[in-house]
C-alpha positions in Angstrom: 245.8 78.7 270.0 247.3 80.8 272.8 246.6 84.2 274.4 249.1 86.8 273.2 249.1 90.3 274.7 245.8 89.4 276.4 243.8 91.4 278.9 245.2 92.2 282.3 242.3 91.9 284.8 243.0 94.1 287.8 239.7 93.4 289.5 239.4 89.6 289.9 238.5 88.0 293.2 239.8 84.9 295.1 237.7 83.1 297.6 240.3 81.2 299.7 239.2 78.2 301.8 240.1 80.1 305.0 237.8 82.9 304.0 234.9 80.5 303.2 235.4 78.9 306.6 235.3 82.2 308.4 232.1 83.1 306.6 230.5 79.8 307.3 231.4 79.8 310.9 229.3 83.0 311.3 226.4 81.8 309.1 227.3 84.2 306.3 226.7 83.1 302.8 226.3 86.3 300.9 228.5 89.4 300.2 226.4 92.6 299.9 223.4 90.5 298.7 225.4 88.3 296.3 225.7 84.6 297.1 229.3 83.6 297.8 230.4 81.8 294.6 231.7 78.3 294.4 235.2 79.2 293.2 238.6 77.5 292.4 241.7 78.9 290.6 241.0 76.5 287.8 237.5 78.1 287.3 239.2 81.5 287.1 241.6 80.2 284.4 238.7 78.7 282.4 236.9 82.0 282.3 240.2 83.9 281.6 240.9 81.6 278.6 237.4 82.1 277.3 237.7 85.9 277.4 241.3 86.6 276.4 242.4 87.4 279.9 246.1 86.6 280.1 246.6 87.5 283.7 244.4 88.4 286.7 245.6 90.4 289.7 243.5 88.8 292.4 242.0 90.4 295.6 239.7 89.5 298.4 236.3 91.2 298.3 234.1 92.5 301.1 233.8 92.1 304.0 237.6 91.6 304.1 239.1 89.7 307.0 237.7 91.6 310.1 234.6 89.8 311.5 234.4 91.7 314.7 236.6 89.4 316.7 239.6 91.7 317.2 243.0 92.2 315.7 244.3 88.6 316.2 241.5 87.1 314.2 241.8 89.6 311.4 245.6 89.3 311.3 245.5 85.5 311.1 242.9 85.4 308.4 244.7 88.1 306.4 248.0 86.1 306.5 246.2 82.8 305.5 244.5 84.6 302.6 247.7 86.2 301.4 249.7 83.0 301.7 247.0 81.3 299.6 247.2 84.0 296.9 251.0 83.8 296.9 250.9 80.0 296.5 248.4 80.3 293.7 250.6 82.7 291.9 253.5 80.4 292.3 251.5 77.5 291.0 250.3 79.5 287.9 253.1 82.1 287.5 252.0 83.3 284.1 248.3 83.8 285.0 248.0 85.4 288.4 249.3 88.3 290.5 247.7 89.5 293.7 246.6 92.5 295.8 247.2 91.6 299.5 244.5 92.0 302.0 245.2 93.8 305.3 243.7 93.4 308.8 241.9 96.7 308.7 241.0 98.8 310.7 243.9 97.9 312.9 246.7 100.2 311.7 249.7 98.6 313.4 248.7 95.1 312.3 247.9 96.4 308.8 251.4 97.9 308.5 253.0 94.7 309.5 251.0 92.6 307.1 251.6 95.2 304.3 255.4 95.0 304.8 255.3 91.2 304.8 253.0 90.9 301.8 255.0 93.4 299.7 258.5 92.6 300.8 258.3 88.8 301.5 255.4 87.5 299.4 256.1 90.0 296.6 252.4 91.0 296.2 251.8 93.4 293.3 249.9 95.7 295.6 247.3 96.1 298.3 243.5 95.9 298.4 241.7 98.2 300.9 238.0 98.4 301.5 236.5 101.9 301.2 235.3 101.6 304.8 235.8 99.1 307.6 233.6 99.2 310.8 232.3 102.5 309.5 235.8 104.1 309.2 236.6 105.4 305.8 240.0 105.6 304.0 241.4 109.0 304.6 240.8 108.8 308.4 243.9 110.1 310.2 244.1 106.8 312.2 245.4 105.2 309.0 248.2 107.7 308.4 250.9 105.3 309.5 249.7 102.8 306.9 249.5 105.5 304.3 253.1 106.5 305.0 254.2 102.9 304.6 252.4 102.4 301.3 253.7 105.8 300.1 257.3 104.9 300.8 256.9 101.8 298.6 255.0 103.6 295.8 252.3 100.9 296.3 249.4 100.3 294.0 246.2 100.2 296.0 242.9 98.9 294.8 240.0 100.5 296.6 237.1 98.0 296.8 233.7 98.9 298.4 232.3 97.5 301.5 228.9 97.7 303.1 228.9 100.8 305.4 226.8 100.8 308.5 224.4 103.3 306.9 224.1 101.1 303.9 223.1 98.2 306.1 220.5 100.2 308.0 218.9 102.2 305.2 216.1 99.7 304.8 216.0 99.4 301.0 215.3 96.0 299.5 217.9 96.5 296.8 221.0 94.2 297.1 223.9 96.1 298.4 226.2 95.3 295.5 223.9 97.2 293.1 223.9 100.7 294.7 225.4 100.8 298.2 228.8 99.5 297.0 229.1 102.5 294.7 228.3 104.8 297.6 231.1 103.3 299.7 233.7 103.8 296.9 232.6 107.4 296.3 232.7 108.3 299.9 236.1 106.8 300.4 237.5 108.6 297.3 236.1 112.0 298.3 237.5 111.5 301.8 240.9 110.6 300.5 240.9 113.9 298.7 239.4 116.2 301.3 241.3 114.7 304.2 244.5 115.7 302.5 245.6 112.0 302.3 246.3 112.2 298.5 248.3 115.4 298.9 250.4 114.0 301.8 251.0 110.6 300.3 251.4 111.2 296.5 253.4 108.0 295.9 250.4 105.8 296.3 248.8 104.8 293.0 245.0 104.4 293.7 242.7 102.3 291.6 238.9 102.8 292.2 236.7 99.8 291.6 233.7 99.9 289.4 234.7 103.0 287.5 234.9 105.0 290.8 231.3 104.4 291.9 229.4 107.7 291.5 232.6 109.9 291.6 232.9 110.6 287.9 229.3 111.7 287.6 229.5 114.1 290.6 233.1 115.2 290.0 232.3 118.8 289.2 230.0 119.1 292.2 232.6 117.7 294.5 235.1 120.2 293.1 233.0 123.0 294.6 234.9 122.1 297.8 237.7 124.2 296.3 235.6 127.2 297.4 235.5 126.2 301.0 238.4 127.5 303.1 238.6 124.4 305.3 239.6 122.2 302.3 241.9 124.5 300.4 244.9 123.4 302.5 244.0 119.8 302.3 243.6 119.8 298.5 245.8 122.7 297.4 246.0 121.5 293.8 242.3 121.6 293.3 239.9 118.7 293.8 239.8 117.8 290.1 243.5 117.2 290.0 243.2 114.5 292.6 240.1 113.0 290.9 242.1 112.7 287.7 245.0 111.1 289.6 242.9 108.1 290.4 242.9 105.0 288.1 239.4 103.6 287.3 238.6 100.0 286.5 235.8 98.9 284.2 234.5 96.1 286.4 230.7 95.9 286.0 230.9 99.4 284.4 231.9 99.0 280.7 228.7 100.6 279.4 228.8 103.5 276.9 227.2 105.7 279.6 229.9 105.2 282.3 232.7 105.1 279.7 231.5 108.4 278.2 231.8 110.1 281.6 235.3 108.7 282.2 236.4 109.7 278.7 235.5 113.3 279.5 237.0 113.2 283.0 240.4 111.4 282.9 243.2 110.5 280.6 242.5 107.2 278.9 245.7 105.8 280.4 243.9 105.8 283.8 241.2 103.4 282.7 242.0 99.7 283.3 240.1 96.5 282.6 238.4 94.7 285.4 236.0 91.8 285.4 234.9 91.3 289.0 234.8 87.5 288.5 233.5 85.3 290.2 231.0 87.7 291.9 230.3 88.7 288.3 229.8 85.2 287.0 231.0 83.8 283.7 228.1 85.2 281.6 228.6 88.7 283.0 232.3 88.5 282.2 231.4 87.7 278.6 228.9 90.5 278.5 231.5 93.0 279.9 234.1 92.0 277.4 231.7 92.2 274.4 230.2 95.5 275.6 233.7 97.0 275.9 234.8 95.7 272.5 231.7 97.1 270.8 232.1 100.7 272.1 232.8 103.0 269.1 234.1 105.8 271.3 237.6 104.3 271.7 240.2 104.0 269.0 241.8 100.5 268.7 244.9 101.9 270.4 243.0 103.1 273.4 240.9 100.0 273.6 244.1 97.9 273.6 245.4 100.2 276.4 242.3 99.7 278.5 242.5 95.9 278.0 246.3 95.7 278.6 248.6 98.5 277.8 247.6 100.9 280.6 248.1 98.3 283.3 251.7 97.8 282.1 252.5 101.3 283.4 251.6 100.1 286.9 252.9 96.6 286.5 255.8 96.7 283.9 256.9 93.2 285.0 254.0 91.8 282.9 255.4 93.2 279.7 256.3 90.4 277.3 259.8 90.3 275.8 260.1 92.9 273.1 256.5 93.9 273.6 255.3 97.2 272.2 252.1 98.6 273.5 250.2 98.6 270.3 246.9 96.9 269.2 247.4 93.3 268.6 245.1 90.2 268.4 244.5 88.7 271.8 244.6 85.1 270.5 247.6 83.9 268.6 247.1 81.2 265.9 243.3 81.1 266.3 241.5 79.5 263.4 238.2 80.7 262.1 236.4 77.7 263.6 238.1 78.2 266.9 237.0 81.9 266.9 233.5 80.9 266.0 233.3 78.3 268.7 234.8 80.7 271.3 232.3 83.4 270.6 229.2 81.4 269.9 229.6 77.9 271.1 229.5 78.6 274.8 226.0 78.4 276.4 226.6 81.7 278.0 227.3 83.4 274.7 223.6 83.8 273.6 222.6 85.0 277.1 225.3 87.6 277.1 224.3 88.9 273.7 220.7 89.2 274.7 221.6 91.1 277.9 223.9 93.4 276.0 221.1 94.5 273.6 218.7 95.4 276.4 
């Protein structure tokens, strides 16, 4: 049994040893309220095999590489994490790609690392946090970096971070549940209303977690069209830029969020994401089953979400003679293998119970 035309996971995290060391040195053991997982590339592959994920494009999660010690610390950690990701891709060339991390918010250093990662390490794209040190994407201090990414027609995954206001708000809710979504939404709106998306149209932006709250508040945000100060920054109308984003399904494959995206954007702008390992193995099973059981998508669109739509951004992953049409994810799978895969894992029953809640 092998995976054939399997899922392409564009939201899949790595936790390099250098990042773990940096966290431990500062007594940090959680990311936005989630315990830092015990992770290895082999654990990713095991979960990928169990869920029909042919390839994962990996990225570093929050808090990124800047721990308040200046540009040199952030630059050195970014390089070590990107080298690790590149080596992992070389070791498993048919399973991984990577979005390179940059030493934000230091624009000059970020530009240098982006050029190295894209041109030398051949990273598939870049991951940027929605905000770093309280500074959001779309801030003019990042224009040089935006120009560099625009020239390369780069794919950029926008991943949330914990903003200062999220840290100080005083709620007892773990940050990854709600505050992460605020960060993504703020960053996306700022990219539009700052004119960044208009000035740098070559960047292909992917918003994590189905865009946070943006799809739900899209019409309200579009009222900025009536405000003179934004008409020059977003001359094509706010909804045009909202629909230009790509949206991943990480931790958001429910019928509720998918129904909003279905009304808002072309299906070709919806991509599969798992958020593993911060979304642990049972959650990955749950996400895949929830997505598969949605009756709102035709088989062709579901195949596109799982794989086909990602090929428009990453055509190098297209298999020889592949046509983007629905096809079984597993090749040569017997009935007993299929039964064992779906029901035999201890996590299967848990995922099914959670799905029906």
